[in-house]
Structure formats: structure tokens, C-alpha cells
Steps between C-alpha positions, in 0.01 A plus 500: 500500500366199687823480701485874574145464630604216730794703633295812572245286685775338710656838573162639602441204731837539676472877525164493675602201708783716633275798557223322687727287715581825678156658465185312609432386766851585623496882482164562678592255776852644533351848528257374765792344688665842512186631669361707212127591501270414204545844342879461492476141374287626212768752402777239527311259274406772250844661477631284215180562306536874547834476322327307224261786439790700360747230402271304269407814310866565417624141472251404231580803286874463552484139382339619174795733446795315657403134461350248740818321618663790685183569697450132590860467621452809717185351655671168574799674661261652753327166557835335565653769720233653720345210702813463711434838660147423625619299797683804637199733486386604848240775446214608277721758331770246413247252367330764287832610347591141412155437355529815286828377350365147455210648306739630234563140397138398462414838346750422226439129444120526491445711185826401330431127532149538358629722218765238418233229474286732285801543269550129433146356475239531228177701553292182464672348805541820701243437770612143560875569492486813715274318745732198505801725562327682784382163631868401529576821687202426721636149553816664629286715726309197629816300560667796669212570735438138589869422543551825688232405749650155556856634530381760748316237704801267485798727560404864553533807281859446382409194290246657260726803449798275412290289262380819330859606432582163343199504267589854393849386400351225281272751326798729441688213337224459240468876438872527424471231231256695279657623173553874486206698362645843567342770285684783322364786707808664646389860563299571813289760320402247234428239768289745699300604192432136415382432853267798498360409159427145608339602827293768325360257243424239766346761729254602229360146482180483704490119501851484648413749773166345601641147491793614712259659749300176527822307560606758760182444699545124468847538650372735769289210622789257460727733696254501788491120505878465470570741786230412750399140441809391701410733787134396494601132489727554801211660688297178461799291615616340174862381463768663283511203262122524450530869421775432247283231343220755445724690263599180324138395455398841369782515250460132409139550397606805300774304322270212408234732363710760320619321183152367430340837564757661271404253226132576554563873477684443169191324364208684657627843604649666805201711607267245670781337697612825656150592617419154636833474679471837672145442624570145616808617687287747693272223624792288616683788668190603696478151649862458617482684838178314586679162517709366789607153387800402291292292257249778427770762455698267277196449275442874476865564422483249213189670362663841527797373300263379230334841473841664460576257216179605323604864506876496449504243217290742296634842604866443410406370155252783442771759573722347230207463256432872482860631478763515228795262533757776546309613809445163672743592778343842555151349500587238761691764695196728520282198577737392777524850648124539530468143627762564767321814613210273589723228643677750726170653611361164611723438805508867601126561476417164655746561781322816606151354457583180688673690781188714553203282404628143476555233237142484373493868412848496346441198278144611424623835368735322261209281384290809422792640297501185286129539424560861397788390276281244320236766434754752372648249259155390381392855413829649377648215291273361233525140380563611141814680614644162593682376188531141625 
């Protein structure tokens, strides 16, 4: 089991390394190079998340019925094959189509990877182990974004896309080595009934739905930062390598905080962390478009990463806490679908707001949404409902 946990963490790292090498800051800047306006850039960035809104819902449930390995191999095949096509995109439509297909990979790996970890760890270690796993995926994200920025600065857009393809192949190699866990469901009618039963039981759980909504609003704010921090930084004359470093700093602070915050949520409960993280994130987000120096923005980005760690180290564990084991995949699929609805809304909504009223209004609106999310969670999820 210890070896399996190490392997799933390594696979998660490589998978998200591959994804983010060809994502941030590369995609927004590539779209800007093609002459796209902020509204179109928002749609390009959000496209893969739009796929996740539907893909995660199905992938999690399918992994309950068909086994985790097949779904993880499918996700890694996309990660290994798609980045090579980005360099040939020459319009908003082409980029959006590629991003939609790329989103199938992350839509699958997200809930299935978390469900796999939930399968192999004990409830007493759930918060820490899930947080440590997601910290490794975030480490892949940080490395991908930082390396992507440096590769872009050093050699142009071809280099980060090629590096993404290589990392995807390494992740695929690990996925293929998992022992078969194929289930015995062979009839589509039986499979469909199982999916519906799992989704119905998860959908009746108020804690799952409210927690997923809070996470969705958290990712709405994150989506706004991911899509438009590079454009804002360019407008104040920062270099590409500095912009790439922002993403690394944000994710680095998240990685350092997450395992410890997961341990704390195991001992003291998930509820307070989620509320504190959402409200603190609002304060940080409001301040970002008021700063014009690299040092100040870097500090704010680090703080924002810490607030995300507060929230996400508790939400993923809370989802597993309140569901039956046979529905872990469905639970994380529903959670991921609602989360991605928020994540996709962030770039799109912010794109329109920023285009019309500027960065302060766009980022400020996302900050207000985080405050609302903290209040909703406070009033709708009681501390005693948290089994930790």
C-alpha cells in the first residue's frame, strides 16, 4: 500500500506537470499573440474546465463501476498525445477545440486519482494523505507553470508544448503499470443503473453539495487569477519569466501548507479551515490589481496560495468523510463537476468584467464571491456534521 501511494503521487505529479507546461502562462500569452481580445482569451482558458464540468461527473462514477486503472490510462493518453497539436493552432476556434479535448484528461484524472487515494488510505489519515497527494499534483502544476514560463522566455512556444508531451508520456508509463482492477459489470444497463444510483445518493447529501459549491467559488476566483494575472502583469511591464514565477510561488505556498493543513483538519475538523480560507482569499484577491511591483504581487500570490491550501485540504477530505466507500468516485465526480463550473466561470466572467470596467472591478467581483461563499458554508454546514 505504501508503494501504491508513492506511485499514485508520482503519476499525479507528472500528469499535472504535463498539463500545466502547456497551460499557464503559455496559453493566455499564446492567445494574446494571436490577437484575441480579453473575452476570447477567457473562453480559451476556460474551455478545458467546461469539459470537466461534464467529464468529471461521468469519470468518477465510471471508475466506481469499471475500475480506476482504465480511466487513469485514458487520461494519460490524452496528456501524452494532445500537446503536440497546440503549436499548430492559429485561431480562437482551434485553441478552444484543443482545450476542450485536453480537458477530458484532467476531467478524468482529477476525481479518479482522489478516489484511488481514498481507496487505499485509512480514515484516520484521510485529510493528510489526500492533501499530500493533491500537494504532489500541485507541485506538478507549479513546476509546469514555472518551467513553462522559462521555456517560453528562452525558446518560444514550441519548447513548453514539447516538454508537456514528454511529461505526459512518463505519466502514461506509470498508469500502464497498475495491476488490473477491472470490475465485473459487463452490461450497459447494469452499468447505467449503478451510475444513476451512485449519483442519486451523492446528490441527496447536503454537505457534499454545499462543500462543492464553496469549492466552486474558490476556483472561480482562482480561474480569474490564472487567466488574467499574466495579462495584468504584462500591462505593468513585467517579463515572461516573472509571470511564470508567480504561478510557481502561488503553487509552492499551497504545496508547503497543504499536508500540514490536512493533518490539522484530521485533528480539529474541516469546518473552520474552509471558512477562514475563503474569507482570507477574498482580502488577498481584492488587493492584487492595486499593486504594480513584482515584489508586492509575488507576496500576494504566495498569500493567495496559502488561502487555497486552507480550503482545499479540508474540502476533499470532507467529501470522502460523508460518503460510502462504494460511491467515492461518484462523490468526487460530483464535487469536481460543481468545482469546474466555478473554475470555468472565473475566466469567462472576469474577461467580460475586465474588458468593460478594468482589473479592479473584475478581481473585486471575485473577492466578493469568496466572502459570499464563506457565509454560505458557515450557515448551511454545521460543525457537528463534520465527522473529523
